[in-house]
C-alpha positions as CSV (number, residue, x, y, z in Angstrom):
1,M,0.0,0.0,0.0
2,N,1.2,3.5,-0.8
3,A,-0.8,5.6,1.7
4,F,-2.4,5.4,5.2
5,I,-4.9,8.1,6.2
6,G,-6.8,8.0,9.4
7,T,-8.8,9.8,12.1
8,S,-8.6,9.3,15.9
9,I,-7.5,5.8,16.6
10,G,-7.3,5.3,12.9
11,A,-4.6,8.0,12.7
12,I,-2.5,6.1,15.3
13,I,-3.0,2.8,13.3
14,A,-2.0,4.7,10.1
15,G,1.2,5.7,11.8
16,F,2.1,2.1,12.7
17,L,1.2,0.9,9.2
18,A,3.2,3.7,7.5
19,Q,6.2,2.5,9.5
20,G,5.6,-1.1,8.5
21,A,5.1,-2.0,12.1
22,D,2.2,-4.3,11.5
23,D,3.5,-7.0,13.9
24,K,3.9,-4.4,16.7
25,L,0.4,-3.1,16.0
26,E,-1.1,-6.6,16.3
27,E,0.9,-7.2,19.5
28,L,-0.4,-4.0,21.0
29,G,-4.0,-5.0,20.1
30,R,-3.6,-8.2,22.0
31,S,-2.0,-6.7,25.1
32,I,-3.1,-3.0,25.4
33,T,-4.8,-1.9,28.6
34,V,-6.3,1.4,29.8
35,D,-3.0,2.0,31.7
36,D,-1.3,2.3,28.3
37,I,-3.6,5.1,27.4
38,L,-4.4,7.2,30.5
39,A,-2.7,8.0,33.8
40,L,-5.5,6.9,36.2
41,P,-5.3,6.6,40.0
42,P,-4.6,3.0,41.0
43,E,-8.0,2.8,42.7
44,L,-9.7,3.2,39.3
45,T,-8.1,0.3,37.5
46,Q,-8.0,-3.4,38.0
47,G,-6.4,-5.9,35.6
48,G,-5.9,-3.2,33.0
49,E,-9.6,-2.2,33.0
50,V,-11.5,0.8,34.4
51,K,-13.0,-0.1,37.8
52,L,-15.9,1.9,39.2
53,D,-17.3,0.9,42.6
54,L,-17.6,2.2,46.1
55,E,-13.9,1.5,46.8
56,S,-12.9,3.8,43.9
57,L,-14.6,7.0,45.2
58,T,-11.2,8.3,46.4
59,G,-9.7,7.7,43.0
60,I,-12.6,9.4,41.3
61,R,-12.1,12.6,43.4
62,E,-8.3,12.5,42.6
63,L,-9.0,12.0,38.9
64,F,-11.5,14.9,38.9
65,H,-9.0,17.3,40.4
66,K,-6.2,16.3,38.2
67,A,-8.4,16.5,35.1
68,M,-9.5,20.0,36.1
69,N,-5.9,21.1,36.6
70,R,-4.8,19.6,33.3
71,K,-8.0,20.5,31.5
72,G,-8.5,16.9,30.5
73,L,-7.5,13.4,31.3
74,D,-3.7,12.7,31.3
75,T,-2.7,10.9,28.1
76,G,0.9,10.7,29.1
77,P,1.0,6.9,28.9
78,L,-0.3,7.0,25.3
79,K,2.3,9.5,24.3
80,R,5.1,7.5,25.8
81,L,3.9,4.4,24.0
82,L,3.9,6.2,20.7
83,V,7.3,7.7,21.3
84,E,8.8,4.3,22.1
85,S,7.0,2.5,19.2
86,L,7.3,4.9,16.3
87,D,10.4,6.2,14.5
88,E,9.4,9.4,12.7
89,A,12.6,9.5,10.7
90,S,12.0,6.0,9.4
91,I,8.4,6.9,8.5
92,R,9.5,10.0,6.6
93,A,12.2,8.1,4.8
94,G,10.0,5.0,4.0
95,G,8.1,6.7,1.2
96,K,4.7,5.8,2.5
97,D,2.1,8.7,2.4
98,L,0.6,9.4,5.9
99,G,-2.3,11.7,6.6
100,I,-4.4,12.5,9.7
101,V,-7.5,14.6,10.5
102,T,-7.8,16.7,13.6
103,V,-9.6,19.9,14.7
104,N,-7.9,23.1,15.7
105,V,-9.8,24.2,18.7
106,S,-8.0,27.6,18.9
107,A,-8.9,28.5,15.4
108,L,-12.2,26.6,15.4
109,E,-11.4,24.8,12.1
110,P,-10.7,21.2,10.9
111,R,-7.3,20.3,9.6
112,E,-6.3,17.6,7.2
113,V,-2.6,17.2,7.5
114,F,-0.1,15.1,5.5
115,I,3.3,14.2,6.9
116,E,5.2,16.7,4.7
117,D,3.1,19.4,6.4
118,M,4.1,18.3,9.9
119,E,7.1,20.1,11.4
120,P,10.1,17.7,12.0
121,G,9.7,16.0,15.4
122,S,6.0,16.7,15.6
123,L,4.5,13.4,14.2
124,V,3.5,12.0,17.6
125,E,1.9,15.3,18.6
126,Y,-0.2,15.2,15.4
127,L,-1.3,11.6,16.1
128,L,-2.3,12.6,19.6
129,A,-4.1,15.6,18.2
130,S,-6.1,13.4,15.9
131,A,-6.9,11.0,18.8
132,A,-7.6,13.6,21.5
133,F,-11.1,12.3,22.4
134,P,-13.3,14.9,24.2
135,G,-12.4,14.8,27.8
136,F,-8.8,14.0,27.1
137,E,-6.2,16.8,27.5
138,Q,-5.9,18.8,24.3
139,P,-2.4,18.6,22.7
140,R,-0.7,21.9,21.6
141,I,1.1,22.3,18.3
142,G,2.6,25.7,17.6
143,G,0.7,27.1,20.5
144,Q,-2.7,25.9,19.1
145,K,-4.9,23.4,20.9
146,Y,-6.3,20.4,19.0
147,I,-9.0,17.8,19.6
148,D,-10.2,14.5,18.0
149,G,-10.6,14.6,14.3
150,G,-13.7,12.5,14.5
151,L,-15.6,15.7,15.4
152,Y,-15.1,16.6,11.8
153,D,-14.7,13.4,9.8
154,N,-14.3,9.9,11.1
155,V,-13.9,8.4,7.6
156,P,-11.4,10.6,5.7
157,Y,-12.2,9.0,2.3
158,A,-12.6,12.3,0.5
159,M,-9.2,13.4,1.8
160,A,-7.7,10.3,0.1
161,R,-9.5,11.0,-3.1
162,R,-8.4,14.7,-3.1
163,R,-4.9,13.4,-2.7
164,G,-5.4,11.5,-6.0
165,Y,-5.9,8.0,-4.8
166,R,-8.5,5.9,-6.6
167,R,-7.9,2.4,-5.2
168,V,-8.9,2.9,-1.6
169,I,-9.7,0.4,1.2
170,V,-12.0,2.1,3.8
171,S,-12.1,0.7,7.3
172,D,-15.1,2.2,9.2
173,L,-15.2,1.4,12.9
174,S,-18.3,3.4,13.7
175,G,-16.3,5.5,16.1
176,A,-17.7,8.3,18.2
177,G,-18.0,11.5,16.2
178,L,-19.2,12.4,12.7
179,N,-19.7,9.2,10.7
180,R,-20.5,10.0,7.1
181,R,-20.7,7.1,4.7
182,P,-18.3,8.1,1.9
183,Q,-19.5,8.6,-1.7
184,I,-17.3,6.0,-3.3
185,E,-18.5,6.5,-6.9
186,G,-15.7,7.1,-9.4
187,G,-13.0,5.0,-7.5
188,L,-12.1,1.4,-6.9
189,T,-13.1,1.2,-3.3
190,V,-13.5,-1.7,-0.8
191,Y,-15.6,-0.6,2.1
192,I,-15.2,-2.5,5.3
193,K,-17.5,-1.7,8.2
194,N,-17.9,-3.4,11.6
195,S,-21.0,-5.5,11.4
196,I,-21.7,-5.5,15.1
197,D,-21.7,-2.3,17.3
198,F,-20.7,-3.0,20.8
199,G,-18.3,-1.7,23.5
200,G,-17.3,1.8,24.4
201,V,-14.4,4.2,24.0
202,L,-12.7,3.1,27.2
203,D,-13.8,-0.5,27.2
204,F,-10.6,-2.4,27.7
205,N,-12.2,-5.7,28.7
206,R,-9.8,-8.3,27.1
207,A,-12.6,-10.5,25.9
208,F,-14.3,-7.5,24.2
209,L,-11.0,-6.4,22.6
210,D,-10.2,-9.9,21.3
211,S,-13.8,-10.3,19.9
212,F,-13.6,-6.9,18.2
213,M,-10.3,-7.7,16.6
214,E,-11.7,-11.0,15.3
215,L,-14.8,-9.2,14.1
216,G,-12.6,-6.8,12.1
217,Y,-10.7,-9.7,10.5
218,L,-13.9,-11.5,9.6
219,D,-15.6,-8.3,8.2
220,A,-12.5,-7.7,6.0
221,L,-12.6,-11.3,4.7
222,R,-16.2,-10.8,3.8
223,A,-15.6,-7.5,2.1
224,F,-12.9,-9.1,-0.1
225,G,-15.2,-12.1,-0.9
226,R,-13.3,-14.7,1.1
227,L,-16.4,-15.2,3.3
228,E,-20.0,-14.5,2.6
229,G,-23.3,-14.1,4.5
230,Y,-25.4,-11.4,6.1
231,S,-25.2,-11.7,9.9
232,Y,-22.8,-14.6,9.8
233,F,-19.4,-15.4,8.2
234,L,-19.7,-18.4,5.9
235,E,-17.1,-20.1,3.7
236,P,-18.6,-20.2,0.2
237,D,-19.9,-23.7,-0.6
238,P,-21.4,-23.9,-4.2
239,E,-21.6,-27.7,-3.9
240,A,-23.8,-27.5,-0.8
241,E,-26.0,-24.9,-2.5
242,A,-26.3,-27.1,-5.7
243,A,-27.2,-30.2,-3.6
244,F,-29.8,-28.2,-1.7
245,A,-31.4,-27.0,-4.9
246,R,-31.5,-30.5,-6.3
247,E,-33.3,-31.8,-3.2
248,G,-36.0,-29.1,-3.6
249,A,-36.2,-26.4,-1.0
250,G,-40.0,-26.9,-0.6
251,A,-39.5,-30.5,0.6
252,R,-37.2,-29.3,3.3
253,D,-39.4,-26.4,4.4
254,A,-42.3,-28.7,5.5
255,G,-42.2,-31.3,8.2
256,A,-43.6,-32.8,11.3
257,R,-45.2,-29.7,12.6
258,G,-47.2,-28.8,9.5
259,A,-47.2,-30.8,6.3
260,E,-49.6,-28.2,4.8
261,A,-46.6,-25.9,4.5
262,R,-45.7,-27.8,1.3
263,D,-48.6,-26.0,-0.4
264,A,-48.2,-22.7,1.5
265,P,-47.2,-19.5,-0.2
266,G,-43.5,-18.8,-0.4
267,I,-41.5,-17.9,2.7
268,P,-41.6,-14.1,3.5
269,W,-37.9,-13.6,3.5
270,P,-36.3,-10.6,5.2
271,E,-36.1,-7.7,2.7
272,R,-32.3,-7.9,2.4
273,M,-32.5,-11.6,1.4
274,R,-35.5,-11.5,-0.9
275,H,-33.6,-11.7,-4.2
276,D,-30.7,-13.9,-3.1
277,R,-30.7,-17.2,-4.9
278,R,-28.5,-19.0,-2.4
279,G,-31.4,-20.9,-0.8
280,L,-29.4,-22.9,1.8
281,L,-27.4,-19.9,2.9
282,K,-30.6,-17.9,3.5
283,R,-32.1,-20.7,5.6
284,L,-29.0,-21.2,7.7
285,E,-28.7,-17.4,8.3
286,C,-32.3,-17.2,9.4
287,A,-32.2,-20.2,11.7
288,A,-28.9,-19.1,13.3
289,S,-30.3,-15.6,13.8
290,A,-33.5,-16.9,15.4
291,L,-31.5,-19.1,17.7
292,E,-28.8,-16.4,18.4
293,V,-26.0,-18.7,17.5
294,E,-22.5,-17.2,18.1
295,R,-21.7,-14.7,15.3
296,I,-18.0,-13.8,15.7
297,R,-16.4,-16.8,14.0
298,A,-16.0,-18.3,10.6
299,Y,-18.3,-21.2,9.7
300,S,-18.5,-23.8,7.0
301,Y,-22.0,-24.6,5.9
302,A,-21.8,-27.8,7.8
303,G,-20.3,-26.1,10.9
304,L,-23.1,-23.5,11.1
305,E,-25.8,-26.2,10.6
306,A,-24.2,-28.2,13.5
307,A,-24.3,-25.2,15.7
308,I,-27.9,-24.5,14.8
309,R,-28.9,-28.1,15.6
310,E,-27.2,-27.9,19.0
311,R,-28.8,-24.7,19.9
312,A,-32.2,-25.8,18.6
313,A,-32.0,-29.0,20.7
314,A,-31.3,-26.9,23.8
315,V,-34.3,-24.7,23.1
316,D,-36.6,-27.8,22.5
317,A,-35.3,-29.2,25.8
318,K,-36.0,-26.0,27.7
319,V,-39.6,-26.0,26.3
320,A,-40.0,-29.7,27.1
321,A,-38.9,-29.0,30.7
322,A,-41.5,-26.3,31.1
323,R,-44.1,-28.7,29.7
324,A,-43.1,-31.6,32.0
325,G,-43.1,-29.2,35.0
326,G,-46.6,-28.1,34.1
327,R,-45.4,-24.5,33.8
328,L,-46.5,-23.7,30.2
329,M,-49.7,-22.0,31.1
330,Q,-47.9,-19.9,33.7
331,L,-45.6,-18.6,31.0
332,A,-48.4,-17.2,28.8
333,A,-48.6,-13.8,30.6
334,P,-44.8,-13.3,30.7
335,I,-44.6,-14.1,27.0
336,R,-47.2,-11.4,26.2
337,E,-45.3,-8.9,28.4
338,A,-42.0,-9.7,26.8
339,V,-43.4,-9.2,23.3
340,A,-45.2,-6.0,24.3
341,A,-42.1,-4.5,25.9
342,R,-39.7,-6.0,23.3
343,R,-37.5,-7.3,26.1
344,F,-36.4,-10.9,25.7
345,E,-34.2,-13.0,27.9
346,D,-33.7,-15.8,25.4
347,C,-33.6,-16.2,21.7
348,P,-36.6,-15.4,19.4
349,L,-37.2,-19.1,18.5
350,Y,-37.6,-20.0,22.2
351,Y,-40.5,-17.5,22.6
352,Y,-42.0,-18.7,19.3
353,R,-42.0,-22.3,20.5
354,L,-43.5,-21.3,23.9
355,V,-46.3,-19.5,22.0
356,E,-47.0,-22.6,20.0
357,E,-47.3,-24.6,23.2
358,A,-48.8,-22.1,25.7
359,V,-51.0,-19.7,23.7
360,P,-53.5,-21.5,21.5
361,G,-55.9,-20.1,18.9
362,A,-56.2,-16.6,17.7
363,A,-54.2,-15.1,20.6
364,G,-51.3,-17.4,19.7
365,S,-51.5,-16.5,16.1
366,L,-51.3,-12.8,16.9
367,L,-48.3,-13.3,19.2
368,K,-46.5,-15.2,16.5
369,K,-47.2,-12.5,14.0
370,A,-45.8,-10.0,16.5
371,L,-42.7,-12.0,16.9
372,E,-42.3,-12.4,13.2
373,G,-42.6,-8.6,12.9
374,L,-39.8,-8.1,15.4
375,F,-37.6,-10.8,14.1
376,P,-38.1,-11.1,10.3
377,E,-35.9,-14.3,10.1
378,L,-38.3,-16.3,12.2
379,P,-40.7,-17.6,9.4
380,A,-37.8,-19.0,7.3
381,A,-36.1,-20.4,10.5
382,V,-39.2,-22.2,11.6
383,A,-40.0,-23.5,8.1
384,W,-36.5,-24.9,7.6
385,L,-36.0,-26.3,11.1
386,D,-39.4,-28.0,11.1
387,G,-38.9,-29.3,7.5
388,A,-35.4,-30.7,8.3
389,A,-36.8,-32.3,11.5
390,G,-39.4,-34.1,9.4
391,A,-37.2,-34.9,6.5
C-alpha cells in the first residue's frame, strides 16, 4: 500500500502501518490496557480495565481534580507508547504517504494534515491531536490546541481522493464523532464496516477487545469475498447450494409440525435476502439468527448447521422441561409482556416455541405475527427447522 490516512485511533493505526510495524500493532492490540492510554489513580483500575465501585470513590475525586488542573485526562502513557514505538525519521524516509484529520480548537477549524506538512519531530503530537477524544487533554502544536478529528470526519475517504488515490480500502469502525458514509463512486473502493456495534471508547475488557479484533478480521474477509453471509461469516460452498437446490427447498421447508406448508405460499424472506438465490445460505442465516448462534467466528455450511442443531435442541429441551413441569400456562402472561415490551431474555425461537405450546388459537397467532414482525428471520427459520426435522 502507498498511503495510510486516518482519524482518531485510525490515525495512530495509520502511523504504525506507514512505518511497516504491522506486527507491533497486532501485538499492542492483543496486550493493550487502559493503563497504556491514560494515567489513572490505581483505585480506578484493575487488571488493565477501568473499575468503578464504592472503593474507587477516592480515586474518582483525585482523577477529577487532576483533570480539572490539566483541563483533561492525562494521556501521558499513550504519548510514551507512541514515542517508544514509532520512528518518525524511518516513516518519513520510508516513502509511504501518511495523513491525519484533527480539529484546531484555537482556530475553530478542521485540519487535514499530511506528513510533509508536519514540522520535523511533531508526528507523535499530530497523532495525539487526531486522537484527543473529548475529555482527554488537548495537545498543543505551535501554541494551538487540538481535539479529536472524529468531530469533523471519522472516515477521511474524501481526503484520500483529493490526494489523487483511486484504489482505496475504507475501514469504518463506527467510532464516536461524525460518521458520514463516503461517496465511493468514481473510484475502486473496498468498504469495510464493523457488522456489530458494541463496547465503548474506554472499554478495555480483554474478551471484548479480542472479539472486536476477530470481528474486524472477519468483516475484512467478507468485504474481499473470502467469506459470505449477512449476519454470519460463511465459507462459500457452491456444492452444498447445488445439492440443496436438487433436493428441492420446498421438501425441506415442510415437516412434522405442518405438512400443509408444502402447499403454502413462499416464505416471507427478510427484505435484504429477498432476491438472493442462495437458498441454503438464507435458511442457515435465518435459523442461526432466530437461535442467536454465536456470530463472531467463521463457519463452514456444515459447521453452522451443526451449531444450529445444537442450539435448537437446547431450546426444545427447555420448552420440554416447562411442559413436563406443568409451567407452560404460567408462561403465557410473561410471553405477552416480553413481546409488548420488546424485552427478551432468550432467543426469538424460544419464545416462538412457547407461544406454540402455551397460547392456543387466535391469541397465539397474533403473538406469532408480532414476533415475526420483530424478528423477520423467524418464518424462514421455523420452516427450515421443522422441515429438516421431518425430512
